[in-house]
BAGU-400328 format. One line per 4 residues: number of its first residue (from 1); for each residue x, y, z of N, C-alpha, C, O. Coordinates in steps of 0.02 Angstrom, whole numbers, always signed. Layout:
BEGIN
NUM> X/Y/Z/X/Y/Z/X/Y/Z/X/Y/Z; ...
This chain:
BEGIN
1> +42/-58/+1/-2/-1/+0/+46/+59/-1/+95/+58/+35; +33/+112/-43/+70/+170/-52/+52/+218/+6/-2/+215/+36; +101/+263/+21/+85/+315/+75/+18/+354/+67/-20/+362/+115; +6/+377/+5/-59/+415/-3/-119/+373/+12/-168/+396/+41
5> -115/+306/-9/-174/+260/+2/-181/+249/+76/-237/+250/+102; -124/+238/+113/-129/+227/+186/-159/+291/+219/-203/+286/+261; -136/+348/+199/-163/+409/+229/-241/+416/+213/-281/+434/+257; -259/+403/+154/-332/+402/+137/-368/+355/+177/-422/+373/+202
9> -345/+294/+187/-378/+246/+231/-383/+266/+301/-433/+254/+334; -331/+298/+327/-330/+319/+395/-382/+378/+401/-415/+383/+453; -387/+421/+350/-434/+476/+357/-506/+452/+356/-549/+479/+391; -518/+399/+315/-584/+369/+310/-602/+335/+376/-658/+343/+402
13> -555/+298/+403/-569/+264/+466/-585/+312/+521/-631/+301/+560; -544/+368/+523/-557/+420/+579/-625/+452/+569/-659/+468/+618; -644/+463/+508/-710/+492/+495/-767/+445/+509/-817/+465/+538; -762/+381/+489/-814/+333/+503/-824/+321/+580/-879/+305/+603
17> -769/+329/+617/-772/+318/+687/-821/+368/+718/-855/+352/+766; -825/+425/+690/-861/+484/+720/-926/+499/+681/-962/+545/+700; -943/+462/+628/-997/+476/+579/-1062/+482/+622/-1100/+529/+614; -1073/+434/+669/-1139/+435/+698/-1150/+497/+738/-1205/+525/+739
21> -1097/+520/+772/-1101/+581/+814/-1116/+641/+763/-1160/+682/+777; -1081/+643/+708/-1089/+698/+662/-1162/+697/+630/-1194/+749/+621; -1183/+640/+616/-1252/+635/+586/-1303/+656/+639/-1352/+691/+626; -1289/+633/+702/-1336/+653/+759/-1337/+727/+767/-1390/+756/+774
25> -1279/+761/+768/-1277/+834/+775/-1315/+864/+719/-1356/+908/+730; -1302/+843/+658/-1329/+878/+594/-1404/+867/+589/-1441/+911/+566; -1428/+806/+611/-1498/+795/+605/-1536/+840/+661/-1586/+873/+645; -1514/+841/+719/-1542/+878/+771/-1541/+955/+757/-1584/+993/+782
29> -1492/+977/+718/-1486/+1044/+700/-1541/+1062/+642/-1570/+1116/+641; -1550/+1009/+595/-1585/+1026/+534/-1656/+996/+535/-1702/+1025/+507; -1664/+940/+568/-1730/+908/+568/-1748/+872/+505/-1806/+854/+495; -1697/+861/+460/-1709/+826/+394/-1655/+783/+375/-1598/+806/+373
33> -1666/+719/+361/-1613/+674/+350/-1570/+693/+289/-1509/+690/+292; -1601/+712/+234/-1563/+730/+176/-1516/+792/+187/-1459/+794/+162; -1543/+840/+224/-1494/+896/+240/-1440/+874/+286/-1382/+893/+276; -1456/+834/+337/-1400/+813/+376/-1353/+767/+338/-1293/+770/+353
37> -1373/+727/+294/-1323/+688/+256/-1281/+735/+213/-1220/+725/+209; -1310/+786/+180/-1275/+833/+141/-1216/+863/+180/-1158/+864/+160; -1237/+888/+239/-1187/+922/+287/-1129/+870/+306/-1070/+886/+304; -1150/+812/+323/-1096/+761/+340/-1048/+749/+279/-987/+742/+285
41> -1081/+746/+222/-1039/+733/+163/-995/+790/+151/-937/+779/+135; -1017/+851/+158/-970/+910/+154/-919/+908/+207/-862/+928/+194; -935/+886/+265/-882/+882/+320/-828/+833/+298/-768/+845/+307; -852/+776/+267/-798/+728/+243/-754/+760/+193/-694/+751/+197
45> -779/+797/+148/-737/+830/+99/-692/+879/+128/-635/+885/+104; -712/+915/+178/-665/+960/+217/-613/+919/+249/-553/+934/+244; -635/+864/+282/-586/+823/+322/-535/+791/+273/-474/+793/+285; -561/+760/+217/-512/+729/+172/-465/+772/+140/-413/+749/+116
49> -481/+838/+138/-434/+887/+106/-398/+925/+157/-360/+970/+139; -405/+911/+223/-373/+952/+269/-302/+929/+286/-283/+872/+269; -262/+973/+318/-195/+953/+341/-203/+915/+407/-197/+944/+461; -218/+851/+401/-241/+813/+463/-182/+806/+514/-195/+796/+573
53> -122/+811/+494/-71/+804/+540/-67/+858/+593/-32/+852/+643; -103/+911/+579/-106/+966/+628/-168/+958/+676/-179/+998/+722; -209/+905/+664/-270/+897/+699/-253/+850/+757/-232/+792/+747; -261/+875/+820/-245/+831/+880/-307/+799/+903/-303/+746/+935
57> -365/+826/+889/-427/+799/+912/-475/+789/+855/-517/+832/+843; -472/+734/+818/-517/+725/+759/-589/+730/+769/-626/+756/+727; -613/+704/+829/-688/+713/+845/-708/+787/+854/-759/+810/+828; -666/+823/+893/-687/+892/+904/-682/+926/+838/-729/+963/+823
61> -632/+920/+794/-626/+952/+732/-688/+939/+688/-718/+985/+661; -705/+875/+681/-757/+857/+637/-824/+885/+665/-866/+909/+627; -834/+882/+730/-898/+908/+756/-899/+980/+745/-952/+1008/+730; -845/+1014/+752/-839/+1090/+738/-863/+1103/+666/-910/+1141/+656
65> -831/+1071/+618/-842/+1084/+549/-918/+1064/+536/-952/+1102/+500; -944/+1009/+562/-1013/+989/+546/-1060/+1041/+579/-1111/+1058/+549; -1046/+1066/+638/-1094/+1113/+670/-1091/+1176/+627/-1144/+1204/+615; -1038/+1198/+605/-1035/+1265/+567/-1070/+1258/+502/-1107/+1303/+482
69> -1061/+1201/+468/-1097/+1186/+405/-1172/+1180/+415/-1213/+1200/+374; -1189/+1151/+473/-1264/+1140/+489/-1297/+1214/+502/-1354/+1229/+483; -1255/+1256/+537/-1282/+1322/+549/-1298/+1360/+483/-1350/+1391/+473; -1245/+1355/+438/-1251/+1385/+372/-1315/+1359/+337/-1354/+1398/+311
73> -1324/+1291/+336/-1378/+1257/+302/-1443/+1276/+333/-1491/+1286/+296; -1447/+1283/+398/-1505/+1300/+433/-1533/+1368/+412/-1594/+1378/+405; -1484/+1416/+403/-1503/+1486/+383/-1530/+1482/+314/-1574/+1521/+297; -1507/+1437/+273/-1531/+1431/+204/-1599/+1406/+200/-1640/+1433/+163
77> -1614/+1353/+241/-1678/+1314/+230/-1735/+1351/+270/-1794/+1336/+260; -1718/+1398/+313/-1775/+1431/+349/-1824/+1469/+303/-1884/+1473/+314; -1792/+1498/+248/-1839/+1531/+204/-1882/+1482/+167/-1940/+1499/+152; -1857/+1423/+153/-1894/+1368/+118/-1949/+1346/+165/-2003/+1330/+141
81> -1939/+1343/+229/-1991/+1319/+276/-2045/+1368/+281/-2103/+1350/+292; -2028/+1431/+274/-2081/+1481/+276/-2135/+1477/+225/-2191/+1500/+234; -2114/+1445/+170/-2157/+1439/+110/-2191/+1368/+116/-2230/+1350/+72; -2178/+1332/+164/-2204/+1263/+169/-2277/+1259/+174/-2305/+1300/+211
85> -2313/+1212/+138/-2385/+1207/+145/-2405/+1173/+207/-2387/+1115/+217; -2444/+1209/+252/-2464/+1179/+316/-2410/+1176/+366/-2355/+1200/+351; -2420/+1149/+426/-2371/+1140/+477/-2312/+1102/+451/-2319/+1055/+411; -2252/+1123/+475/-2189/+1085/+461/-2168/+1048/+523/-2163/+1076/+578
89> -2155/+981/+511/-2128/+937/+564/-2057/+910/+544/-2041/+903/+485; -2015/+894/+596/-1954/+862/+572/-1969/+794/+537/-2022/+764/+544; -1918/+775/+500/-1926/+709/+465/-1919/+654/+520/-1870/+653/+557; -1968/+610/+525/-1964/+559/+577/-1910/+504/+557/-1899/+488/+498
93> -1879/+478/+611/-1825/+433/+600/-1837/+373/+651/-1863/+383/+706; -1817/+313/+629/-1817/+255/+676/-1757/+260/+723/-1700/+268/+700; -1769/+254/+790/-1716/+265/+837/-1714/+202/+886/-1732/+207/+945; -1694/+147/+862/-1675/+89/+908/-1603/+83/+911/-1568/+56/+868
97> -1581/+114/+973/-1506/+116/+981/-1474/+52/+996/-1413/+46/+992; -1513/+2/+1015/-1488/-62/+1028/-1431/-63/+1076/-1429/-21/+1121; -1384/-109/+1069/-1326/-119/+1116/-1279/-60/+1113/-1239/-51/+1159; -1282/-16/+1055/-1238/+38/+1050/-1243/+85/+1104/-1193/+118/+1119
101> -1299/+93/+1137/-1311/+137/+1191/-1339/+99/+1256/-1398/+105/+1273; -1298/+64/+1288/-1323/+20/+1343/-1346/+60/+1404/-1392/+39/+1439; -1315/+117/+1416/-1331/+153/+1480/-1398/+186/+1474/-1412/+224/+1428; -1440/+168/+1527/-1507/+194/+1525/-1509/+270/+1525/-1549/+298/+1487
105> -1469/+305/+1564/-1467/+374/+1566/-1452/+405/+1501/-1487/+449/+1478; -1399/+381/+1470/-1377/+403/+1405/-1431/+395/+1352/-1445/+441/+1314; -1460/+340/+1350/-1514/+320/+1304/-1574/+372/+1316/-1602/+398/+1267; -1591/+385/+1374/-1641/+433/+1389/-1631/+501/+1361/-1676/+533/+1334
109> -1566/+523/+1370/-1548/+589/+1346/-1549/+592/+1270/-1573/+640/+1240; -1523/+543/+1241/-1525/+539/+1167/-1595/+537/+1138/-1610/+570/+1089; -1638/+499/+1171/-1704/+493/+1146/-1746/+556/+1154/-1787/+575/+1112; -1735/+589/+1213/-1769/+652/+1225/-1747/+706/+1178/-1787/+745/+1154
113> -1682/+707/+1164/-1658/+765/+1121/-1680/+758/+1044/-1679/+805/+1004; -1699/+694/+1031/-1725/+688/+961/-1796/+679/+952/-1820/+666/+896; -1833/+686/+1009/-1908/+683/+1006/-1937/+735/+966/-1909/+790/+963; -1990/+723/+933/-2025/+771/+892/-2038/+833/+932/-2024/+889/+909
117> -2066/+825/+992/-2086/+883/+1035/-2027/+931/+1041/-2034/+991/+1028; -1967/+904/+1063/-1910/+946/+1072/-1882/+980/+996/-1866/+1039/+990; -1881/+937/+950/-1860/+963/+884/-1906/+1022/+863/-1882/+1073/+837; -1970/+1014/+874/-2017/+1065/+856/-2002/+1128/+892/-2005/+1182/+862
121> -1986/+1124/+958/-1968/+1184/+996/-1899/+1214/+971/-1890/+1275/+967; -1854/+1171/+954/-1790/+1194/+927/-1797/+1238/+864/-1755/+1281/+849; -1850/+1226/+829/-1861/+1263/+767/-1869/+1341/+785/-1856/+1384/+743; -1889/+1354/+846/-1904/+1423/+863/-1839/+1458/+894/-1840/+1517/+911
125> -1783/+1418/+900/-1722/+1452/+919/-1683/+1482/+864/-1695/+1467/+805; -1637/+1524/+882/-1591/+1547/+833/-1545/+1490/+813/-1541/+1441/+850; -1510/+1494/+756/-1461/+1440/+742/-1409/+1437/+790/-1389/+1380/+803; -1381/+1487/+822/-1331/+1480/+875/-1363/+1447/+939/-1334/+1401/+969
129> -1420/+1471/+959/-1449/+1437/+1017/-1462/+1365/+1004/-1451/+1323/+1048; -1483/+1350/+945/-1496/+1273/+929/-1434/+1237/+930/-1433/+1180/+955; -1381/+1261/+905/-1311/+1232/+903/-1288/+1218/+982/-1270/+1163/+1003; -1292/+1270/+1017/-1272/+1264/+1086/-1314/+1209/+1120/-1285/+1165/+1153
133> -1382/+1210/+1113/-1422/+1165/+1149/-1405/+1090/+1126/-1399/+1046/+1168; -1397/+1078/+1061/-1381/+1013/+1039/-1318/+987/+1061/-1314/+929/+1082; -1267/+1029/+1057/-1194/+1007/+1077/-1196/+996/+1154/-1169/+946/+1177; -1227/+1038/+1192/-1226/+1030/+1264/-1273/+979/+1293/-1252/+936/+1332
137> -1333/+983/+1276/-1388/+942/+1304/-1387/+868/+1278/-1395/+820/+1315; -1377/+864/+1212/-1381/+795/+1183/-1315/+763/+1182/-1313/+701/+1187; -1258/+800/+1176/-1194/+768/+1170/-1143/+780/+1226/-1090/+750/+1227; -1162/+823/+1270/-1121/+837/+1327/-1058/+873/+1317/-1013/+866/+1359
141> -1050/+913/+1263/-988/+946/+1254/-976/+1002/+1307/-1023/+1035/+1329; -913/+1010/+1327/-904/+1065/+1376/-913/+1134/+1345/-907/+1143/+1284; -928/+1182/+1388/-942/+1249/+1363/-883/+1277/+1324/-892/+1308/+1271; -821/+1266/+1350/-764/+1288/+1318/-757/+1261/+1248/-735/+1297/+1204
145> -774/+1199/+1238/-766/+1171/+1174/-819/+1199/+1126/-804/+1213/+1068; -879/+1208/+1148/-930/+1238/+1109/-912/+1311/+1090/-931/+1335/+1037; -877/+1344/+1133/-856/+1416/+1120/-809/+1416/+1061/-816/+1457/+1016; -762/+1371/+1061/-715/+1365/+1006/-752/+1345/+941/-735/+1370/+888
149> -800/+1303/+945/-839/+1278/+887/-877/+1335/+855/-880/+1341/+794; -908/+1381/+899/-946/+1435/+869/-907/+1500/+864/-934/+1550/+841; -842/+1500/+886/-806/+1563/+887/-836/+1615/+927/-841/+1673/+907; -857/+1595/+984/-887/+1645/+1034/-848/+1635/+1100/-810/+1587/+1108
153> -859/+1679/+1146/-830/+1675/+1212/-869/+1624/+1253/-928/+1612/+1241; -836/+1595/+1302/-874/+1544/+1341/-931/+1580/+1381/-983/+1549/+1392; -922/+1640/+1401/-977/+1678/+1438/-1037/+1682/+1391/-1093/+1670/+1413; -1027/+1699/+1327/-1083/+1713/+1280/-1118/+1641/+1265/-1179/+1637/+1255
157> -1079/+1589/+1264/-1106/+1519/+1253/-1151/+1501/+1312/-1207/+1476/+1304; -1125/+1516/+1372/-1171/+1501/+1430/-1234/+1538/+1429/-1286/+1511/+1449; -1234/+1601/+1404/-1293/+1641/+1401/-1339/+1611/+1349/-1400/+1609/+1358; -1309/+1588/+1293/-1351/+1552/+1238/-1383/+1490/+1268/-1443/+1476/+1260
161> -1343/+1454/+1300/-1370/+1390/+1335/-1424/+1401/+1384/-1470/+1361/+1389; -1419/+1454/+1422/-1473/+1469/+1468/-1537/+1489/+1434/-1590/+1466/+1454; -1535/+1530/+1384/-1591/+1552/+1345/-1621/+1494/+1312/-1682/+1486/+1317; -1580/+1449/+1276/-1610/+1394/+1242/-1637/+1342/+1288/-1687/+1311/+1269
165> -1610/+1327/+1346/-1636/+1282/+1394/-1699/+1310/+1426/-1745/+1271/+1440; -1705/+1374/+1438/-1768/+1397/+1464/-1826/+1394/+1413/-1883/+1381/+1432; -1811/+1406/+1349/-1858/+1407/+1295/-1881/+1332/+1284/-1941/+1320/+1278; -1838/+1286/+1283/-1854/+1217/+1273/-1897/+1187/+1331/-1943/+1149/+1320
169> -1878/+1206/+1391/-1912/+1181/+1449/-1983/+1210/+1450/-2028/+1177/+1477; -1995/+1270/+1423/-2063/+1300/+1422/-2103/+1267/+1370/-2164/+1263/+1378; -2074/+1242/+1316/-2113/+1210/+1262/-2117/+1133/+1258/-2158/+1105/+1220; -2073/+1099/+1298/-2074/+1024/+1290/-2122/+997/+1346/-2139/+1032/+1393
173> -2141/+937/+1338/-2184/+905/+1392/-2149/+907/+1459/-2088/+901/+1462; -2185/+914/+1510/-2155/+929/+1577/-2133/+862/+1611/-2088/+863/+1654; -2163/+804/+1594/-2154/+742/+1625/-2125/+691/+1575/-2142/+689/+1516; -2078/+650/+1603/-2051/+599/+1561/-2099/+536/+1573/-2116/+519/+1629
177> -2119/+505/+1515/-2164/+449/+1518/-2125/+384/+1508/-2081/+382/+1464; -2137/+335/+1544/-2110/+273/+1536/-2123/+243/+1469/-2181/+244/+1447; -2074/+217/+1433/-2086/+193/+1364/-2143/+136/+1360/-2182/+132/+1312; -2143/+95/+1413/-2195/+41/+1414/-2267/+73/+1421/-2316/+50/+1392
181> -2271/+127/+1461/-2334/+161/+1468/-2355/+189/+1400/-2412/+180/+1378; -2306/+224/+1367/-2324/+255/+1303/-2342/+203/+1251/-2388/+211/+1211; -2305/+149/+1253/-2323/+93/+1203/-2396/+72/+1215/-2435/+65/+1168; -2416/+61/+1278/-2478/+38/+1297/-2534/+88/+1278/-2588/+69/+1256
185> -2518/+154/+1287/-2569/+201/+1267/-2572/+207/+1190/-2626/+220/+1163; -2515/+198/+1154/-2519/+200/+1084/-2559/+139/+1054/-2595/+146/+1004; -2551/+80/+1087/-2593/+26/+1068/-2666/+42/+1080/-2706/+26/+1037; -2686/+72/+1136/-2753/+84/+1152/-2776/+136/+1102/-2831/+131/+1076
189> -2735/+182/+1089/-2759/+234/+1035/-2775/+203/+971/-2825/+220/+941; -2731/+155/+947/-2744/+125/+883/-2806/+85/+887/-2844/+84/+839; -2819/+51/+942/-2878/+6/+948/-2941/+51/+948/-2989/+36/+912; -2940/+102/+985/-2997/+148/+990/-3010/+182/+923/-3069/+189/+905
193> -2961/+203/+887/-2974/+244/+826/-3000/+195/+771/-3039/+216/+728; -2979/+130/+771/-2993/+88/+715/-3048/+37/+732/-3083/+15/+686; -3057/+18/+795/-3109/-28/+807/-3154/-14/+867/-3200/-52/+883; -3141/+39/+897/-3181/+57/+959/-3231/+111/+937/-3250/+118/+879
197> -3249/+148/+988/-3300/+206/+975/-3265/+268/+987/-3209/+270/+1012; -3302/+323/+968/-3273/+389/+978/-3265/+400/+1049/-3216/+429/+1072; -3313/+376/+1088/-3306/+384/+1161/-3239/+359/+1190/-3204/+391/+1229; -3224/+297/+1166/-3158/+265/+1189/-3098/+303/+1172/-3050/+305/+1210
201> -3101/+336/+1111/-3048/+379/+1089/-3043/+442/+1131/-2989/+463/+1150; -3098/+471/+1144/-3098/+536/+1182/-3072/+526/+1256/-3045/+571/+1288; -3082/+465/+1279/-3056/+454/+1349/-2978/+455/+1351/-2948/+467/+1404; -2948/+443/+1294/-2875/+443/+1297/-2840/+510/+1284/-2779/+517/+1288
205> -2885/+563/+1269/-2861/+624/+1247/-2864/+676/+1304/-2914/+680/+1340; -2811/+715/+1310/-2819/+770/+1359/-2864/+822/+1333/-2870/+828/+1272; -2899/+860/+1375/-2947/+907/+1352/-2915/+960/+1306/-2949/+985/+1261; -2851/+978/+1317/-2821/+1028/+1272/-2772/+997/+1219/-2726/+1029/+1193
209> -2786/+933/+1205/-2745/+898/+1154/-2734/+938/+1087/-2778/+975/+1065; -2678/+930/+1056/-2667/+965/+992/-2647/+908/+940/-2611/+861/+956; -2671/+916/+881/-2651/+873/+821/-2613/+915/+771/-2640/+965/+746; -2552/+897/+755/-2511/+933/+709/-2497/+885/+648/-2467/+832/+655
213> -2520/+906/+590/-2512/+858/+535/-2466/+892/+483/-2472/+951/+468; -2422/+852/+459/-2373/+881/+406/-2380/+838/+344/-2363/+779/+344; -2406/+869/+292/-2413/+840/+225/-2371/+877/+170/-2359/+850/+116; -2351/+935/+184/-2314/+976/+132/-2358/+988/+73/-2333/+1009/+21
217> -2423/+976/+78/-2466/+988/+20/-2467/+929/-26/-2496/+932/-80; -2432/+874/-5/-2422/+817/-51/-2469/+759/-35/-2470/+710/-72; -2508/+764/+20/-2557/+716/+37/-2606/+749/+83/-2597/+807/+101; -2664/+709/+105/-2711/+741/+144/-2691/+747/+218/-2671/+697/+248
221> -2695/+802/+245/-2684/+817/+314/-2707/+888/+330/-2709/+930/+286; -2723/+901/+393/-2750/+968/+411/-2696/+1022/+395/-2636/+1011/+405; -2718/+1075/+372/-2670/+1133/+354/-2659/+1178/+412/-2616/+1221/+411; -2700/+1167/+463/-2687/+1201/+529/-2687/+1153/+586/-2711/+1097/+581
225> -2659/+1176/+641/-2660/+1132/+702/-2732/+1127/+726/-2769/+1177/+727; -2753/+1065/+745/-2821/+1055/+771/-2814/+1050/+849/-2767/+1019/+874; -2858/+1078/+885/-2855/+1087/+958/-2915/+1063/+987/-2968/+1066/+954; -2914/+1036/+1052/-2969/+1014/+1093/-2984/+940/+1081/-2977/+915/+1025
229> -3003/+906/+1131/-3012/+836/+1122/-3069/+819/+1080/-3066/+768/+1046; -3126/+857/+1080/-3182/+847/+1039/-3162/+851/+964/-3179/+808/+923; -3126/+904/+949/-3111/+910/+874/-3059/+863/+851/-3063/+837/+795; -3005/+850/+896/-2953/+803/+874/-2986/+735/+872/-2975/+699/+823
233> -3025/+713/+921/-3056/+648/+918/-3101/+634/+859/-3100/+581/+828; -3140/+686/+847/-3185/+674/+787/-3148/+669/+721/-3165/+631/+676; -3093/+712/+717/-3056/+706/+655/-3024/+639/+646/-3027/+611/+592; -2992/+613/+700/-2954/+550/+696/-3008/+494/+683/-2997/+451/+641
237> -3062/+496/+718/-3110/+443/+709/-3140/+442/+642/-3156/+388/+615; -3150/+501/+612/-3180/+500/+541/-3130/+474/+494/-3148/+441/+446; -3062/+488/+506/-3010/+467/+457/-3000/+390/+466/-2987/+355/+417; -3007/+362/+531/-2999/+294/+535/-3053/+252/+503/-3044/+193/+490
241> -3114/+287/+490/-3169/+249/+465/-3163/+244/+386/-3204/+213/+352; -3109/+275/+358/-3096/+271/+287/-3028/+232/+278/-2977/+263/+264; -3029/+168/+287/-2963/+129/+284/-2928/+133/+222/-2960/+136/+169; -2863/+132/+224/-2819/+137/+168/-2822/+66/+136/-2837/+18/+172
245> -2808/+60/+72/-2800/-7/+41/-2738/-41/+62/-2684/-11/+63; -2746/-106/+81/-2685/-142/+107/-2659/-115/+169/-2598/-110/+177; -2703/-95/+216/-2681/-56/+279/-2641/-105/+322/-2658/-164/+331; -2587/-78/+345/-2546/-116/+398/-2516/-63/+449/-2487/-12/+430
249> -2525/-78/+512/-2500/-36/+567/-2445/-70/+598/-2453/-125/+625; -2384/-37/+596/-2326/-63/+621/-2299/-24/+686/-2281/+34/+678; -2294/-53/+748/-2263/-21/+801/-2188/-15/+790/-2155/-63/+768; -2160/+44/+807/-2091/+53/+802/-2071/+111/+845/-2113/+153/+862
253> -2009/+115/+864/-1985/+175/+899/-1966/+229/+850/-1920/+221/+810; -2002/+285/+853/-1997/+342/+813/-1970/+403/+852/-2003/+425/+899; -1915/+429/+834/-1885/+483/+870/-1888/+476/+943/-1911/+521/+979; -1866/+421/+964/-1852/+402/+1035/-1920/+387/+1077/-1920/+384/+1138
257> -1973/+379/+1039/-2041/+364/+1071/-2073/+309/+1035/-2063/+301/+975; -2113/+267/+1071/-2153/+215/+1038/-2199/+248/+991/-2235/+294/+1012; -2202/+228/+929/-2247/+259/+881/-2275/+210/+832/-2263/+150/+838; -2312/+235/+784/-2344/+195/+729/-2320/+217/+662/-2313/+277/+647
261> -2305/+167/+621/-2296/+177/+552/-2355/+143/+518/-2364/+82/+525; -2397/+181/+481/-2454/+158/+445/-2432/+149/+371/-2410/+196/+338; -2439/+88/+347/-2422/+72/+277/-2484/+59/+238/-2533/+33/+265; -2483/+77/+173/-2536/+65/+128/-2505/+22/+68/-2466/+48/+29
265> -2523/-38/+64/-2500/-84/+12/-2424/-87/+15/-2390/-87/-37; -2397/-90/+75/-2326/-99/+85/-2288/-33/+82/-2228/-37/+94; -2313/+25/+69/-2279/+88/+67/-2299/+133/+128/-2357/+136/+148; -2253/+164/+155/-2262/+209/+210/-2311/+261/+193/-2304/+293/+142
269> -2362/+270/+235/-2415/+322/+219/-2419/+372/+273/-2433/+431/+259; -2408/+353/+337/-2413/+400/+396/-2369/+374/+455/-2370/+317/+476; -2332/+425/+478/-2291/+408/+540/-2328/+446/+598/-2340/+506/+593; -2347/+409/+652/-2388/+439/+705/-2342/+433/+767/-2315/+380/+782
273> -2335/+494/+805/-2308/+490/+868/-2345/+531/+917/-2369/+585/+901; -2349/+507/+978/-2393/+538/+1032/-2344/+567/+1083/-2289/+542/+1096; -2373/+625/+1113/-2340/+652/+1174/-2393/+640/+1231/-2453/+650/+1221; -2368/+619/+1287/-2415/+597/+1340/-2400/+630/+1407/-2341/+636/+1426
277> -2450/+651/+1444/-2443/+677/+1511/-2496/+652/+1556/-2555/+655/+1536; -2482/+629/+1611/-2529/+604/+1659/-2577/+556/+1631/-2637/+558/+1645; -2549/+507/+1586/-2593/+456/+1561/-2640/+478/+1505/-2681/+438/+1483; -2634/+538/+1483/-2671/+565/+1430/-2633/+589/+1365/-2577/+614/+1371
281> -2660/+584/+1311/-2621/+607/+1251/-2630/+684/+1244/-2686/+709/+1239; -2575/+719/+1246/-2574/+791/+1238/-2562/+816/+1171/-2585/+871/+1155; -2527/+781/+1130/-2506/+803/+1061/-2506/+741/+1022/-2483/+688/+1045; -2534/+745/+959/-2529/+694/+908/-2494/+724/+848/-2516/+772/+817
285> -2438/+691/+835/-2400/+710/+771/-2411/+663/+714/-2397/+603/+719; -2435/+689/+663/-2445/+649/+604/-2398/+675/+544/-2400/+733/+525; -2358/+631/+520/-2316/+652/+465/-2340/+610/+401/-2337/+549/+398; -2362/+648/+352/-2388/+612/+291/-2355/+639/+225/-2376/+620/+170
289> -2305/+682/+233/-2271/+704/+172/-2229/+641/+149/-2184/+618/+184; -2245/+616/+93/-2205/+558/+70/-2128/+568/+66/-2089/+521/+72; -2111/+630/+57/-2036/+644/+55/-2001/+633/+121/-1940/+625/+124; -2041/+632/+174/-2013/+625/+241/-2020/+552/+270/-2002/+540/+328
293> -2045/+504/+232/-2062/+438/+257/-2018/+384/+235/-2017/+330/+265; -1980/+397/+183/-1936/+344/+154/-1888/+309/+205/-1875/+250/+200; -1865/+345/+251/-1815/+317/+295/-1848/+267/+344/-1812/+231/+379; -1915/+265/+348/-1944/+219/+392/-1964/+158/+356/-1992/+112/+388
297> -1953/+153/+292/-1983/+97/+252/-1948/+30/+268/-1980/-22/+261; -1880/+30/+291/-1843/-27/+296/-1865/-75/+353/-1835/-128/+362
């Protein structure tokens, strides 16, 4: 093997070692798999062309490059999202960490930081606030390292972190729900919507429940958020009485929460995720934009 080949292999090995972290940062920053993959690919091009002998901490370097690229991409796509038809939700992803994340506490942090509820709140942060929150809360980077990444003082990074944390805490669900309880409620929800009565469904919904549907104008979904148990329940019950051809409901972990993937003749049609508080459903997320469902098909 020639020296250039060996150097290229070493560069690839180092990059692949940290790819999952880079993808995790980029997805949480951007909320869309294709955008995250583009950013990670650009980070690879930067890495492969860099003077790597001067890099003492490959992981820190790669996260720094990825974060800066993600901030630039986020600023570009914000205008695109303003023209989006109906509510915009992050692209749902399957999140079964398996043995790669054995620690319960770490698994809980990763699952929470990628939940649809948190990602929706992150959309309202500035790009810098979002970057600080992701790096600090999801991946535990020290403030000093984040300051270097963002080319800001540590004091300003701490201020950004405080603002971001306060904003997220105000917008996210207040209580952590046991996954088994959420799975059980998701099963009851499916049974009530498809085979039960409207009354059974209403019993599962909090009085101030919200339904957020994302179709991008490419399939049927509400163009506005639906609120209150009566309106949400009646909408869901009416939809469930019009079954899709070749309907199949598949339970799976979606963005760190037990969820449902609805397939029609083998093709993903709807991803459903619920937020739960005190045993009642407080938010129903429905993603029906076909451009956002391909990653759940496997």
